[in-house]
C-alpha positions in Angstrom: 11.1 2.0 -4.2 13.7 4.4 -6.3 13.4 4.6 -9.8 16.0 5.3 -12.7 15.4 6.4 -16.3 18.2 5.0 -17.8 19.2 1.0 -18.5 21.9 0.2 -15.6 21.5 3.4 -13.5 23.1 3.6 -10.3 20.8 4.1 -7.4 22.2 7.3 -6.9 21.3 8.4 -10.2 17.9 7.5 -9.4 14.4 9.6 -8.0 12.2 8.6 -5.5 9.3 6.2 -7.5 6.5 8.7 -9.5 3.5 7.5 -11.0 4.0 8.2 -14.9 2.1 7.7 -18.4 2.9 6.3 -21.4 1.2 7.3 -24.7 0.3 4.2 -27.1 3.9 2.5 -27.6 5.4 4.2 -25.7 8.5 2.5 -23.2 10.1 3.6 -19.9 13.0 1.6 -18.2 12.4 1.2 -14.7 15.4 0.3 -12.3 14.7 -1.4 -9.3 16.7 -1.4 -6.1 15.9 -4.1 -3.6 17.1 -4.6 -0.2 16.6 -8.0 1.1 16.0 -8.8 5.0 16.2 -12.2 6.1 15.7 -13.5 9.6 17.4 -16.0 11.3 21.1 -17.1 10.3 22.4 -19.1 7.8 25.2 -21.4 9.1 28.7 -22.1 7.6 28.1 -24.2 4.4 24.2 -23.4 4.0 23.1 -20.8 1.3 19.6 -19.6 0.2 18.9 -18.3 -3.3 16.7 -15.3 -4.9 16.2 -15.8 -8.6 12.7 -13.7 -8.8 10.7 -11.1 -7.0 6.9 -10.6 -6.2 6.1 -6.8 -8.2 2.5 -5.4 -7.5 1.6 -2.7 -9.3 -1.8 -0.3 -10.5 -2.6 0.5 -14.5 -5.8 2.5 -14.3 -6.5 1.7 -10.8 -6.8 -1.9 -11.2 -4.4 -3.6 -8.9 -1.9 -6.6 -10.8 0.5 -9.0 -9.8 3.3 -10.4 -11.9 6.7 -12.2 -11.0 10.0 -10.3 -12.2 12.5 -13.1 -12.9 16.6 -11.8 -12.3 18.6 -12.2 -15.4 21.2 -13.9 -12.7 20.6 -15.7 -9.4 21.7 -14.3 -6.2 23.6 -16.3 -3.5 23.8 -15.7 -0.2 26.0 -17.9 1.5 26.6 -18.3 5.5 30.4 -17.6 6.6 33.0 -19.5 7.8 32.6 -21.1 11.3 28.9 -19.1 11.3 26.9 -21.1 14.2 23.0 -20.3 14.8 21.5 -20.7 17.6 
């Protein structure tokens, strides 16, 4: 995971994640870049979508889980003539 401190920062402007602390009412933007790795093949006219990502984090040593819902759905489609064995 890489983290940027500005909204809509690019991956090139980000730094490796480091734990950080916030004071009461504090706020920190965290940009998360994700690489999707798929097994298998998407044949012609077959698609899959991603609309949320699971996230695990720790606060005061307690592990928590949540789901991040993306502002837009990502759709991956098989290319024309793509054949899967």
